[in-house]
VEXDREN-2710 file (C-alpha; in Angstrom, 1 decimal):
% VEXDREN-2710
k/r/px/py/pz
1/MET/-7.6/9.0/11.8
2/PHE/-7.2/6.2/9.2
3/SER/-9.5/8.0/6.8
4/SER/-6.8/10.6/6.0
5/VAL/-4.4/10.1/3.2
6/ARG/-1.3/10.8/5.2
7/ALA/-2.3/8.2/7.8
8/ARG/-2.9/5.6/5.2
9/LEU/0.4/6.5/3.4
10/THR/2.2/6.2/6.7
11/LEU/0.7/2.8/7.5
12/TRP/1.5/1.5/4.0
13/TYR/5.0/2.8/4.3
14/ALA/5.5/1.4/7.7
15/GLY/4.1/-2.0/6.7
16/VAL/6.3/-2.2/3.6
17/LEU/9.3/-1.1/5.5
18/THR/8.6/-3.6/8.3
19/CYS/8.4/-6.5/5.8
20/THR/11.5/-5.3/4.0
21/LEU/13.5/-5.0/7.2
22/LEU/12.4/-8.4/8.5
23/LEU/13.3/-10.0/5.2
24/LEU/16.6/-8.2/5.2
25/SER/17.3/-9.2/8.8
26/LEU/16.5/-12.9/8.0
27/VAL/18.8/-12.8/5.0
28/ILE/21.6/-11.1/6.9
29/TYR/21.3/-13.6/9.8
30/TRP/21.2/-16.6/7.4
31/ILE/24.3/-15.3/5.5
32/VAL/26.3/-14.6/8.7
33/LYS/25.3/-18.0/10.2
34/HIS/26.3/-19.9/7.2
35/SER/29.5/-17.9/6.8
36/VAL/30.5/-18.5/10.4
37/MET/29.8/-22.2/10.1
38/ALA/31.7/-22.4/6.8
39/ARG/34.7/-20.7/8.5
40/THR/34.4/-23.1/11.4
41/ASP/34.4/-26.1/9.1
42/ALA/37.3/-24.8/7.1
43/GLY/39.3/-24.3/10.3
44/LEU/38.5/-27.9/11.4
45/VAL/39.7/-29.2/8.0
46/GLU/43.0/-27.3/8.3
47/LEU/43.4/-28.4/11.9
48/ALA/42.9/-32.1/10.8
49/ASP/45.5/-31.7/8.1
50/SER/48.0/-30.3/10.5
51/PHE/47.2/-32.9/13.1
52/LEU/47.7/-35.8/10.6
53/SER/51.0/-34.3/9.3
54/THR/52.3/-34.2/12.9
55/LEU/51.0/-37.7/13.5
56/ASN/52.8/-39.1/10.4
57/ALA/56.0/-37.3/11.5
58/GLU/55.7/-38.9/15.0
59/LEU/55.1/-42.3/13.5
60/SER/58.2/-42.0/11.3
61/ASP/60.4/-40.8/14.2
62/ALA/59.0/-43.2/16.9
63/ALA/61.0/-46.2/18.0
64/GLN/58.0/-48.4/17.6
65/ALA/56.5/-47.4/14.3
66/ASN/53.3/-49.3/15.0
67/ASP/52.5/-47.4/18.2
68/VAL/49.7/-45.2/16.8
69/ALA/48.2/-44.4/20.2
70/ALA/51.5/-42.9/21.4
71/ALA/52.0/-40.9/18.3
72/ALA/48.4/-39.6/18.5
73/ARG/48.9/-38.5/22.1
74/GLN/52.1/-36.7/21.2
75/SER/50.3/-35.0/18.3
76/MET/47.5/-33.9/20.6
77/LEU/50.1/-32.4/23.0
78/GLU/51.3/-30.2/20.1
79/HIS/47.7/-29.3/19.0
80/GLN/46.1/-28.0/22.2
81/TYR/43.7/-25.2/21.2
82/PRO/41.0/-23.5/23.3
83/GLY/37.6/-25.1/22.7
84/HIS/38.9/-28.1/20.7
85/SER/39.1/-31.8/21.6
86/PHE/40.7/-34.7/19.7
87/ALA/40.1/-38.4/19.6
88/VAL/41.6/-41.2/17.5
89/LEU/39.6/-44.3/16.9
90/ALA/40.6/-47.7/15.4
91/ALA/38.6/-49.2/12.6
92/ASP/36.6/-51.4/15.0
93/GLY/35.6/-48.3/17.1
94/ARG/38.2/-48.7/19.9
95/VAL/39.4/-45.4/21.3
96/LEU/43.2/-45.2/20.8
97/ALA/43.7/-41.8/22.3
98/THR/41.8/-38.7/23.4
99/SER/42.9/-35.2/24.4
100/GLU/41.1/-35.6/27.8
101/ASP/43.7/-38.3/28.8
102/LEU/46.6/-35.9/28.5
103/PRO/47.9/-34.4/31.8
104/ALA/48.6/-31.2/30.0
105/ALA/45.0/-30.9/28.9
106/ARG/43.8/-31.3/32.5
107/GLU/46.2/-28.8/33.8
108/ALA/45.5/-26.2/31.1
109/ARG/43.4/-23.3/32.0
110/HIS/41.5/-21.7/29.1
111/ASN/38.6/-19.3/29.1
112/GLU/37.0/-21.4/26.4
113/PRO/35.9/-24.8/27.7
114/LYS/36.7/-27.9/25.6
115/PRO/33.9/-30.2/24.5
116/VAL/33.6/-33.3/26.6
117/ILE/34.5/-36.6/24.8
118/SER/32.3/-39.5/25.7
119/SER/31.3/-42.8/24.1
120/GLU/27.9/-41.3/23.2
121/VAL/29.5/-38.3/21.6
122/LEU/31.9/-40.3/19.6
123/GLN/29.2/-42.7/18.5
124/ALA/27.1/-39.7/17.4
125/CYS/30.0/-38.3/15.4
126/VAL/31.0/-41.6/13.7
127/ALA/27.5/-42.9/13.0
128/PRO/26.7/-40.5/10.0
129/LEU/29.8/-41.8/8.1
130/SER/28.3/-45.2/7.7
131/GLY/25.6/-43.8/5.5
132/GLY/28.0/-41.8/3.3
133/GLU/27.0/-38.5/4.8
134/ARG/29.1/-35.4/5.2
135/PRO/31.8/-35.7/7.9
136/PHE/30.5/-32.6/9.8
137/ILE/27.7/-32.8/12.4
138/THR/26.4/-30.3/15.0
139/LEU/25.7/-31.7/18.4
140/PRO/23.3/-29.8/20.6
141/GLY/24.3/-28.7/24.0
142/SER/24.7/-25.7/26.3
143/ARG/26.6/-22.6/25.2
144/GLY/25.9/-23.2/21.5
145/GLY/26.6/-26.9/21.2
146/THR/29.6/-28.6/19.5
147/ARG/30.7/-29.0/16.0
148/CYS/32.2/-32.5/15.1
149/TYR/34.5/-33.3/12.3
150/VAL/35.5/-36.9/11.4
151/ARG/38.5/-37.8/9.1
152/ARG/39.5/-41.3/7.9
153/PHE/43.2/-41.9/7.6
154/ALA/45.6/-44.9/7.4
155/ALA/48.3/-45.4/9.9
156/VAL/50.7/-48.4/10.0
157/GLY/48.6/-50.2/7.4
158/SER/45.4/-50.0/9.4
159/ALA/42.3/-47.7/9.0
160/CYS/41.8/-45.1/11.7
161/ARG/39.5/-42.2/12.3
162/LEU/40.3/-38.7/13.6
163/VAL/37.5/-37.0/15.5
164/ILE/37.8/-33.2/16.3
165/LEU/35.3/-31.5/18.4
166/SER/35.0/-27.7/18.4
167/SER/32.9/-25.6/20.8
168/LEU/30.4/-23.4/19.1
169/HIS/30.3/-20.9/22.0
170/PRO/32.1/-18.0/20.1
171/GLU/29.8/-18.5/17.1
172/SER/26.8/-18.7/19.3
173/GLU/27.8/-15.5/21.0
174/LEU/28.3/-13.8/17.7
175/LEU/24.9/-14.9/16.4
176/GLY/23.3/-13.9/19.7
177/ASN/24.8/-10.4/19.5
178/LEU/23.6/-10.2/15.9
179/ARG/20.0/-11.2/16.9
180/VAL/20.0/-8.6/19.7
181/ALA/21.3/-5.9/17.4
182/LEU/18.7/-6.7/14.8
183/SER/15.9/-7.0/17.4
184/TRP/16.7/-3.4/18.5
185/LEU/17.6/-1.9/15.2
186/VAL/14.5/-3.0/13.2
187/PRO/11.9/-1.6/15.6
188/ILE/13.8/1.6/16.1
189/THR/14.2/2.0/12.4
190/ILE/10.5/1.4/11.8
191/VAL/9.5/3.9/14.4
192/LEU/11.9/6.6/13.2
193/ALA/11.0/5.9/9.5
194/SER/7.3/6.0/10.3
195/ALA/7.5/9.3/12.2
196/GLY/9.6/10.7/9.3
197/GLY/7.2/9.4/6.7
198/TYR/4.2/10.8/8.6
199/PHE/6.0/14.2/8.8
200/LEU/6.9/14.2/5.1
201/ALA/3.4/13.0/4.1
202/ARG/1.8/15.8/6.2
203/ARG/4.2/18.4/4.8
204/ASN/3.8/17.2/1.2
205/LEU/0.0/17.0/1.4
206/ALA/-0.3/20.3/3.1
207/PRO/-1.0/22.0/-0.3
208/VAL/-3.9/19.6/-0.7
209/ALA/-5.4/20.6/2.6
210/ASP/-4.9/24.3/1.6
211/MET/-6.6/23.7/-1.8
212/THR/-9.5/21.9/0.0
213/ALA/-10.0/24.8/2.3
214/ARG/-9.8/27.3/-0.5
215/ALA/-12.1/25.3/-2.8
216/ASP/-14.6/25.0/0.0
217/ARG/-14.8/28.8/0.3
218/ILE/-15.4/29.3/-3.4
219/SER/-19.0/29.9/-4.2
220/GLU/-21.0/31.4/-7.1
221/SER/-20.2/34.9/-5.9
222/THR/-16.4/34.2/-5.4
223/LEU/-15.6/32.3/-8.6
224/HIS/-12.8/34.8/-9.3
225/ASP/-10.8/33.3/-6.4
226/ARG/-8.1/30.8/-7.4
227/LEU/-6.1/28.1/-5.6
228/ALA/-2.6/28.8/-4.6
229/VAL/0.1/27.0/-6.7
230/GLN/3.2/26.5/-4.6
231/ASN/5.3/24.4/-7.1
232/PRO/3.9/24.4/-10.6
233/ALA/6.4/21.6/-11.6
234/ASP/5.2/18.9/-9.3
235/GLU/2.0/16.8/-9.3
236/LEU/0.2/18.9/-6.8
237/GLY/1.1/22.1/-8.6
238/ARG/-0.2/20.7/-11.9
239/LEU/-3.4/19.7/-10.0
240/ALA/-3.8/23.2/-8.7
241/THR/-3.2/24.6/-12.1
242/THR/-5.7/22.3/-13.7
243/LEU/-8.3/23.2/-11.1
244/ASN/-7.6/26.9/-11.6
245/ARG/-8.2/26.4/-15.3
246/LEU/-11.4/24.6/-14.5
247/LEU/-12.5/27.5/-12.3
248/ASP/-11.6/29.9/-15.2
249/ARG/-13.9/28.0/-17.5
250/LEU/-16.7/27.9/-14.9
251/ASP/-16.2/31.6/-14.2
252/LEU/-16.4/32.3/-17.9
253/ALA/-19.5/30.0/-18.2
254/PHE/-21.2/31.7/-15.3
255/GLU/-20.3/35.1/-16.7
256/ARG/-21.7/34.2/-20.1
257/GLN/-24.8/32.9/-18.4
258/ARG/-25.3/36.1/-16.4
259/GLN/-24.6/38.2/-19.5
260/PHE/-27.0/36.1/-21.5
261/ILE/-29.8/36.5/-18.8
262/ALA/-29.1/40.2/-18.6
263/ASP/-29.1/40.6/-22.4
264/ALA/-32.2/38.5/-22.7
265/SER/-34.0/40.4/-20.0
266/HIS/-33.1/43.7/-21.7
267/GLU/-34.2/42.3/-25.1
268/LEU/-37.5/41.0/-23.9
269/ARG/-38.2/44.2/-21.9
270/THR/-38.8/46.2/-25.1
271/PRO/-41.5/44.1/-26.8
272/LEU/-43.1/43.5/-23.4
273/ALA/-43.2/47.3/-22.8
274/ILE/-44.7/47.9/-26.2
275/LEU/-47.3/45.2/-25.7
276/GLN/-48.2/46.6/-22.3
277/GLY/-48.3/50.2/-23.5
278/GLU/-50.2/49.5/-26.7
279/SER/-52.8/47.4/-24.8
280/GLU/-53.2/50.2/-22.2
281/VAL/-53.7/52.8/-25.0
282/ALA/-56.3/50.5/-26.6
283/LEU/-58.2/50.2/-23.4
284/SER/-57.8/53.7/-22.2
285/LEU/-60.9/55.0/-24.0
286/PRO/-64.4/53.4/-23.7
287/THR/-64.9/53.5/-27.4
288/ARG/-62.5/53.7/-30.4
289/ALA/-62.8/53.5/-34.1
290/PRO/-62.3/50.1/-35.7
291/GLU/-59.2/51.4/-37.5
292/GLN/-57.6/52.3/-34.2
293/TYR/-58.2/48.9/-32.8
294/ARG/-56.9/47.3/-35.9
295/GLU/-53.7/49.5/-35.7
296/SER/-53.2/48.5/-32.1
297/LEU/-53.8/44.8/-32.8
298/SER/-51.3/45.1/-35.7
299/VAL/-48.6/46.5/-33.3
300/LEU/-49.4/43.8/-30.7
301/GLN/-49.1/41.1/-33.4
302/GLN/-45.8/42.4/-34.7
303/GLU/-44.3/42.6/-31.2
304/ALA/-45.7/39.2/-30.3
305/ARG/-44.0/37.7/-33.3
306/ARG/-40.8/39.4/-32.4
307/LEU/-41.1/38.1/-28.8
308/THR/-41.9/34.6/-30.0
309/ARG/-38.8/34.6/-32.3
310/ILE/-36.6/35.8/-29.4
311/VAL/-37.9/33.1/-27.1
312/GLU/-37.4/30.4/-29.8
313/ASP/-33.9/31.6/-30.5
314/MET/-33.0/31.5/-26.8
315/PHE/-34.5/28.1/-26.5
316/THR/-32.5/26.9/-29.4
317/LEU/-29.3/28.2/-28.0
318/SER/-29.9/26.8/-24.6
319/ARG/-30.6/23.3/-26.0
320/ALA/-27.5/23.7/-28.2
321/ASP/-25.3/24.7/-25.2
322/ALA/-26.6/21.7/-23.2
323/GLY/-26.0/19.4/-26.2
324/ARG/-29.6/18.3/-26.4
325/TYR/-30.5/19.7/-29.8
326/PRO/-30.8/16.7/-32.2
327/VAL/-29.1/16.9/-35.5
328/ASP/-31.0/14.8/-38.0
329/ARG/-28.5/14.1/-40.8
330/ARG/-30.0/13.2/-44.2
331/GLU/-28.9/13.2/-47.7
332/LEU/-29.7/16.4/-49.6
333/TYR/-28.4/18.8/-52.3
334/LEU/-27.0/22.0/-51.0
335/ASP/-27.5/23.8/-54.4
336/GLU/-31.3/23.1/-54.2
337/LEU/-31.4/24.1/-50.5
338/VAL/-29.7/27.4/-51.3
339/ALA/-32.0/28.1/-54.2
340/ALA/-35.1/27.3/-52.1
341/CYS/-34.0/29.7/-49.2
342/ALA/-33.2/32.5/-51.7
343/HIS/-36.6/32.1/-53.3
344/SER/-38.3/32.3/-49.9
345/MET/-36.4/35.5/-49.1
346/ARG/-37.2/37.2/-52.4
347/THR/-40.6/38.4/-51.2
348/LEU/-39.0/40.2/-48.2
349/ALA/-36.2/41.5/-50.4
350/ALA/-38.7/42.8/-53.0
351/ALA/-40.1/45.2/-50.4
352/LYS/-36.8/47.0/-50.5
353/SER/-36.2/46.5/-54.2
354/ILE/-33.3/44.2/-53.4
355/ALA/-32.1/41.7/-56.1
356/VAL/-31.2/38.2/-54.9
357/ALA/-28.9/36.2/-57.2
358/VAL/-27.9/32.5/-56.8
359/GLU/-24.7/31.1/-58.1
360/THR/-23.7/27.4/-58.1
361/ASN/-21.2/25.3/-59.9
362/GLY/-23.2/22.1/-60.3
363/GLU/-24.8/19.5/-58.0
364/LEU/-23.6/19.6/-54.4
365/PRO/-24.7/16.4/-52.6
366/PHE/-24.3/16.6/-48.8
367/ALA/-25.5/14.8/-45.7
368/GLY/-26.9/17.2/-43.0
369/ASP/-29.9/18.4/-41.1
370/GLU/-32.0/20.2/-43.8
371/SER/-34.1/22.2/-41.3
372/LEU/-31.0/23.5/-39.4
373/LEU/-29.2/24.3/-42.6
374/SER/-32.2/26.1/-43.9
375/ARG/-32.4/28.1/-40.7
376/MET/-28.7/29.0/-41.0
377/LEU/-29.2/30.3/-44.5
378/MET/-32.4/32.2/-43.7
379/ASN/-30.6/33.9/-40.8
380/LEU/-27.8/35.0/-43.0
381/LEU/-30.2/36.1/-45.8
382/ASP/-32.4/37.9/-43.3
383/ASN/-29.4/39.7/-41.9
384/ALA/-28.3/40.7/-45.4
385/VAL/-31.8/42.0/-46.3
386/LYS/-31.9/44.1/-43.1
387/TYR/-28.7/45.9/-43.8
388/THR/-28.7/46.1/-47.6
389/PRO/-29.9/49.6/-48.8
390/TYR/-32.9/50.0/-51.1
391/GLY/-32.2/48.9/-54.6
392/GLY/-29.2/46.9/-53.5
393/LYS/-28.1/43.3/-54.3
394/ILE/-27.6/40.1/-52.4
395/THR/-25.5/37.2/-53.9
396/VAL/-25.7/33.7/-52.6
397/ALA/-23.0/31.4/-54.0
398/ALA/-22.7/27.7/-53.4
399/ARG/-19.7/25.8/-54.7
400/SER/-17.5/22.7/-54.1
401/THR/-13.9/23.5/-53.2
402/PRO/-10.9/21.5/-52.0
403/ALA/-11.6/22.9/-48.5
404/GLY/-15.1/21.6/-48.7
405/MET/-18.6/22.9/-49.5
406/GLN/-18.7/26.7/-49.3
407/ILE/-21.7/28.9/-49.2
408/THR/-21.2/32.6/-49.4
409/VAL/-23.9/35.2/-48.6
410/ALA/-22.7/38.7/-49.7
411/ASP/-24.5/42.1/-49.7
412/ASN/-23.5/45.6/-50.8
413/GLY/-24.4/47.3/-47.5
414/PRO/-22.3/49.7/-45.5
415/GLY/-20.2/47.0/-43.8
416/ILE/-19.3/46.5/-40.2
417/PRO/-16.7/48.7/-38.5
418/GLN/-13.4/47.1/-37.7
419/GLU/-13.8/47.4/-34.0
420/PHE/-17.1/45.6/-34.0
421/GLN/-16.1/42.7/-36.2
422/PRO/-14.6/40.4/-33.5
423/ARG/-18.0/40.6/-31.6
424/ILE/-20.5/40.0/-34.3
425/PHE/-21.1/36.3/-33.3
426/GLU/-21.7/37.3/-29.7
427/ARG/-25.3/36.8/-28.5
428/PHE/-27.5/39.9/-28.4
429/PHE/-24.7/42.0/-30.1
430/ARG/-25.8/44.3/-32.8
431/ALA/-23.6/46.9/-34.5
432/ASP/-26.6/49.0/-35.5
433/GLN/-24.4/52.2/-35.3
434/ALA/-22.8/51.2/-38.6
435/ARG/-25.4/49.2/-40.3
436/THR/-28.3/51.5/-39.4
437/ARG/-31.8/50.5/-38.8
438/ALA/-32.8/52.9/-41.5
439/ASN/-31.8/50.3/-44.0
440/SER/-33.4/47.4/-42.1
441/SER/-36.5/45.5/-43.2
442/PRO/-39.9/47.0/-43.0
443/GLY/-41.1/47.3/-39.4
444/GLY/-37.8/48.8/-38.3
445/ALA/-37.6/46.7/-35.2
446/GLY/-34.5/44.9/-36.1
447/GLY/-33.3/41.6/-34.8
448/ALA/-32.4/40.5/-31.3
449/GLY/-28.7/39.8/-32.1
450/LEU/-29.1/36.0/-32.0
451/GLY/-29.2/35.1/-35.7
452/LEU/-25.5/35.0/-36.3
453/SER/-24.9/33.1/-33.1
454/ILE/-27.4/30.4/-34.1
455/ALA/-26.0/30.3/-37.6
456/LYS/-22.5/29.8/-36.3
457/TRP/-23.7/27.0/-34.0
458/ILE/-25.4/25.2/-36.9
459/ALA/-22.3/25.3/-39.0
460/GLU/-20.2/23.9/-36.1
461/ALA/-22.8/21.2/-35.5
462/HIS/-22.1/20.1/-39.0
463/ARG/-18.3/20.1/-38.3
464/GLY/-18.0/23.3/-40.3
465/THR/-17.2/27.0/-39.8
466/LEU/-18.9/30.3/-40.3
467/THR/-16.6/33.3/-40.8
468/LEU/-16.8/36.9/-41.8
469/ALA/-15.0/36.8/-45.1
470/GLN/-15.4/40.5/-46.0
471/SER/-16.8/43.7/-44.4
472/ASP/-15.9/47.1/-45.8
473/ALA/-17.5/49.9/-47.8
474/GLN/-18.1/47.6/-50.7
475/GLY/-20.3/45.3/-48.6
476/THR/-20.3/42.3/-46.2
477/ALA/-19.8/38.6/-47.0
478/PHE/-20.3/35.6/-44.7
479/THR/-18.8/32.2/-45.7
480/VAL/-20.0/28.8/-44.5
481/THR/-17.5/26.0/-45.0
482/LEU/-18.8/22.5/-44.6
483/PRO/-16.7/19.3/-44.7
484/SER/-17.0/17.4/-48.0
485/GLU/-18.6/14.0/-47.7
486/THR/-19.0/11.4/-50.4
487/VAL/-22.7/11.3/-51.0
488/THR/-24.4/9.8/-54.1
489/LEU/-28.0/10.8/-54.5
490/PRO/-30.3/10.1/-57.4
491/ARG/-31.3/13.4/-59.0
492/PRO/-35.1/13.4/-59.5
493/ASP/-36.4/13.8/-63.1
END
């Protein structure tokens, strides 16, 4: 149970809410208690002021102005309140008058009992004043205890003390009711909030459970299925959208892989069928002329080379897709590399009477993988030779531009139809309908449709681009743009 997210969220929510409510309850109880005690103390101060005013008035009206005890008893008769007791003490601690000695006090019937005045109680109330402490003190007892207030005053030239005792029973009942209310309110709130939190967590996380179930059903054969997006604006909706985009990329990758395997199987089937058929023809007769064996071996060699090149190109692309093809960057001159590749291709071009021209605008220092760049140029040149008619011309231009190093391979072949141009960099794609095999290189077998894909990858591996700059009736031109890098190389003598 506690392994689920909604259970953990509910527990965390309940724990935090419990701590918050307990802290809030303690703060509320502390504030109410101190507020009640402050109000009680303020009432005792007002009562003492009223009592002393009455006492002074009694002393001024009495026949014997020095009879403090009589004046105090008369003042107590006028200040009989439920739950309050009075005592007047002399400076030496003698009790001059108490409210318990009054007949009216004994006959009064109040619901609120008055605090009992005894010598021990009076001593406990007066004792803190000797140390300069506050005049308020709480005496423990039943029904909440008693609050004691002591006031010094002067009467008839002598120092006296007024002691007022107030029962804390109403305050105790109020605080008790508050404790009972909080003790019920906090658990009930926690239970209701936890149940509501669990319901909300379960409801809000329901899309996650649905996504989990749907994702568990998706396999290689059902990659076209997608997760349901209930609310694209919230976090779960964005998660489902992100996962759907991931599934789109995986579906596309699997589709490309299946297409690659299908195209590779189709491309390999032709040379394998030729190898098998030619070997069966060579072995069909017991004896054959040497020229016939030589012809068969020549066909076998040509198809074996073609098969080897297809396998190598496929291996190169698979390593490139996996990011495991090393790019060994070294300092070189692009103008020299272009001239060397063009020179290597002149022999193949001469078989079709094709002229190969090289154009540069000076030294072009660059840092890159020489073998990969050579392979890229050879693929572009080989593609140009295949589709350039007899007696045509191929131009290889290398120059430095503000956009970077640019290498352009142009031919004057028939061009690529407009509808096929977006697909020329796809693997195993060949627009042979337009650029006919009749104009291809000797042997007539044509390529496997991987040369441009490999050339494009090599350009991108060098943080560059390979684009089809032109393709019309005047010819076709491919442009390689490589980022310019500051490279200083010593030119050999």
